[in-house]
C-alpha positions in Angstrom: -106.7 -100.8 -149.3 -105.7 -98.1 -152.2 -108.5 -96.0 -151.6 -107.9 -95.9 -147.7 -104.3 -95.3 -148.6 -105.3 -92.4 -151.2 -107.6 -91.2 -148.4 -105.2 -90.5 -145.6 -102.6 -89.0 -148.3 -105.3 -86.6 -149.4 -105.9 -85.8 -145.5 -101.7 -85.0 -145.8 -100.4 -87.2 -144.0 -96.5 -87.7 -143.6 -96.1 -89.5 -146.2 -92.0 -90.6 -144.8 -93.2 -91.0 -141.1 -91.1 -93.9 -139.5 -93.3 -96.6 -137.0 -91.4 -97.6 -134.0 -88.8 -99.6 -136.0 -88.0 -96.6 -138.5 -90.3 -98.5 -141.4 -92.2 -96.5 -143.8 -95.3 -97.2 -145.5 -93.0 -97.8 -148.1 -91.3 -100.3 -146.1 -94.3 -101.8 -145.3 -96.4 -101.8 -148.6 -92.7 -103.3 -150.4 -92.3 -106.1 -147.7 -95.9 -107.3 -148.4 -95.8 -107.0 -152.2 -98.4 -104.6 -152.8 -97.2 -103.6 -155.9 -100.1 -101.0 -156.5 -99.7 -99.1 -153.0 -96.1 -98.7 -153.6 -96.9 -97.1 -157.4 -99.1 -94.7 -155.2 -96.3 -93.6 -152.7 -93.9 -93.0 -154.8 -96.1 -91.5 -157.3 -96.8 -89.0 -153.7 -93.4 -88.5 -153.0 -92.3 -91.3 -150.8 -88.2 -91.2 -150.3 -87.2 -94.7 -152.2 -83.7 -94.8 -150.2 -85.3 -94.1 -146.9 -83.4 -96.2 -144.8 -84.4 -98.3 -141.2 -82.7 -98.2 -137.5 -81.5 -101.3 -139.0 -80.4 -99.8 -142.2 -82.5 -101.2 -144.7 -84.0 -99.3 -147.5 -87.3 -100.0 -149.1 -85.4 -102.1 -151.6 -84.1 -104.2 -149.0 -87.8 -105.5 -148.1 -88.9 -105.9 -151.9 -85.6 -108.2 -151.8 -86.4 -110.7 -149.3 -90.1 -110.5 -150.1 -92.0 -113.3 -151.6 -94.3 -111.0 -153.4 -91.5 -108.4 -154.7 -90.8 -108.4 -158.0 -93.2 -105.6 -159.0 -92.0 -103.3 -156.3 -88.7 -104.4 -157.0 -89.0 -102.9 -160.9 -90.9 -99.7 -159.4 -88.5 -99.3 -156.8 -85.4 -99.5 -159.4 -87.4 -97.3 -162.2 -87.2 -94.7 -159.2 -83.9 -94.1 -158.4 -83.6 -96.6 -155.4 -80.3 -97.6 -154.6 -79.2 -100.9 -155.3 -76.3 -102.0 -153.1 -74.2 -105.4 -152.5 -76.5 -106.4 -149.7 -80.0 -106.2 -151.7 -78.0 -107.9 -154.5 -77.6 -110.9 -152.2 -81.4 -110.7 -150.7 -82.3 -111.0 -154.7 -80.3 -113.7 -155.4 -81.2 -115.7 -152.5 -85.0 -115.5 -153.3 -86.5 -117.3 -155.8 -89.5 -115.5 -156.4 -87.6 -112.6 -157.6 -86.4 -115.0 -160.6 -87.9 -112.9 -163.3 -86.0 -109.3 -161.7 -82.4 -110.5 -162.6 -82.3 -108.0 -165.2 -84.2 -105.2 -163.8 -82.7 -101.9 -164.8 -82.4 -98.6 -163.2 -82.9 -95.3 -164.4 -79.3 -95.5 -166.2 -80.4 -98.8 -167.5 -77.7 -100.7 -165.5 -78.7 -104.4 -164.0 -77.7 -106.3 -161.2 -75.3 -108.2 -162.9 -73.6 -104.7 -164.2 -73.1 -103.4 -160.9 -71.7 -106.4 -159.0 -69.1 -106.8 -161.6 -68.3 -102.7 -161.3 -68.2 -103.9 -157.8 -66.3 -106.8 -158.2 -68.2 -109.3 -156.2 -67.2 -112.4 -158.4 -69.8 -114.1 -156.0 -72.9 -112.5 -157.1 -71.9 -112.2 -160.6 -71.9 -116.3 -161.0 -75.0 -116.7 -159.0 -76.5 -114.1 -161.2 -75.4 -115.7 -164.2 -76.7 -119.0 -162.9 -80.2 -117.7 -162.7 -79.9 -116.5 -166.2 -78.9 -113.0 -165.9 -78.2 -111.7 -169.3 -74.5 -110.7 -170.0 -75.5 -108.6 -173.3 -77.9 -106.4 -171.5 -77.2 -102.5 -172.0 -77.1 -99.6 -170.2 -78.5 -96.5 -172.2 -74.8 -95.9 -172.8 -74.9 -99.1 -175.0 -72.2 -100.3 -172.6 -72.7 -103.7 -171.1 -71.6 -105.9 -168.1 -68.3 -106.8 -169.8 -67.8 -103.0 -170.3 -67.7 -102.7 -167.1 -65.5 -105.6 -166.5 -62.7 -104.0 -169.0 -62.9 -100.7 -167.2 -62.5 -101.9 -163.6 -60.2 -104.6 -164.5 -62.0 -107.6 -162.1 -60.7 -110.5 -163.7 -62.6 -113.0 -161.7 -66.0 -111.3 -163.1 -64.6 -110.8 -166.6 -63.9 -114.5 -167.2 -67.3 -115.5 -165.1 -69.1 -113.4 -168.0 -66.9 -114.9 -171.3 -67.6 -118.3 -169.7 -71.2 -117.3 -170.0 -70.4 -116.4 -174.0 -70.4 -112.7 -173.2 -69.8 -110.9 -176.6 -66.1 -109.1 -176.4 -67.1 -107.0 -179.8 -69.8 -105.5 -178.5 -70.1 -101.8 -178.9 -71.3 -99.4 -177.0 -73.2 -95.8 -178.2 -69.5 -94.3 -179.2 -68.4 -97.9 -180.7 -66.1 -99.1 -178.4 -66.0 -102.6 -177.4 -64.8 -104.3 -174.2 -61.4 -104.6 -175.6 -61.1 -100.7 -176.5 -61.5 -99.8 -173.0 -59.6 -102.6 -171.5 -56.5 -101.2 -173.2 -57.4 -97.7 -172.6 -57.7 -98.2 -168.9 -54.1 -100.7 -168.2 -55.6 -103.8 -167.4 -53.5 -106.4 -169.1 -55.0 -109.4 -167.6 -58.2 -108.4 -168.5 -57.2 -107.4 -172.0 -55.2 -110.7 -172.3 -58.9 -112.8 -171.8 -60.7 -111.1 -173.8 -57.4 -111.7 -176.6 -57.4 -115.2 -175.7 -61.1 -115.2 -176.4 -60.9 -113.6 -179.6 -58.9 -116.6 -180.9 -62.5 -118.4 -181.4 -63.1 -116.1 -184.0 -62.5 -117.8 -187.2 -62.2 -114.0 -188.8 -61.7 -111.6 -186.2 -62.5 -107.8 -188.1 -60.4 -104.8 -187.6 -62.1 -103.2 -184.3 -62.4 -99.0 -184.7 -64.6 -97.2 -182.5 -66.6 -94.7 -184.1 -63.2 -92.6 -184.1 -62.1 -95.2 -186.1 -59.5 -95.5 -182.9 -58.1 -99.3 -182.6 -57.3 -100.5 -179.0 -53.6 -100.0 -180.1 -55.0 -96.1 -180.2 -56.1 -96.2 -177.0 -53.3 -97.7 -175.1 -51.0 -95.8 -176.7 -53.2 -92.3 -176.1 -53.4 -93.4 -172.1 -49.8 -94.5 -172.4 -50.0 -97.7 -171.6 -47.1 -99.2 -173.6 -46.8 -102.9 -172.3 -49.7 -103.2 -174.1 -48.1 -102.8 -177.5 -46.7 -106.0 -178.3 -50.0 -107.2 -177.6 -51.4 -106.3 -180.9 
């Protein structure tokens, strides 16, 4: 099959030509789990984010497929946009269990994106499927870092329930506690500090510049956090 695909591509056919339903060759290959073909199409310039008449991209087809784990990694690794529809399809597909921690070009996992968007149901579903709470993106930030910035308290609570570390540091040495203080999310900050009570000896939390969470709270003018430190 791959030899025929290569032959047609060498003839100069339009790689993104849709059929009557708006599906491109990449859509079809993804739905059928043809990872070798998917790889060839992507290398030859197929649009990984082209949608069909119903607004579905190849990634949606992969998430709905029973044979799409490798295709999923190829798409996400080559710039496919992961949105909430894709996440819901992924979560509901038992055959993609191994792909729950797939990372995009920035190292973001489905769990990170769910927290970023505040989709608590997806967060719990991914955690129940074994998604890693300690996975880091290219900046060294975890899903909990994202929850600290966005202020989605229920997502943060879910991560803490699954033993996410509130002391994990990003590439600048900042913990989720730093980011919650800097962002002014008192509810999230309170949850993180409550989790800190379980630590017998809590170290002084400073980032690479020597800033504590209080420094960041004062720097950004969130005066009401001072009483918490």
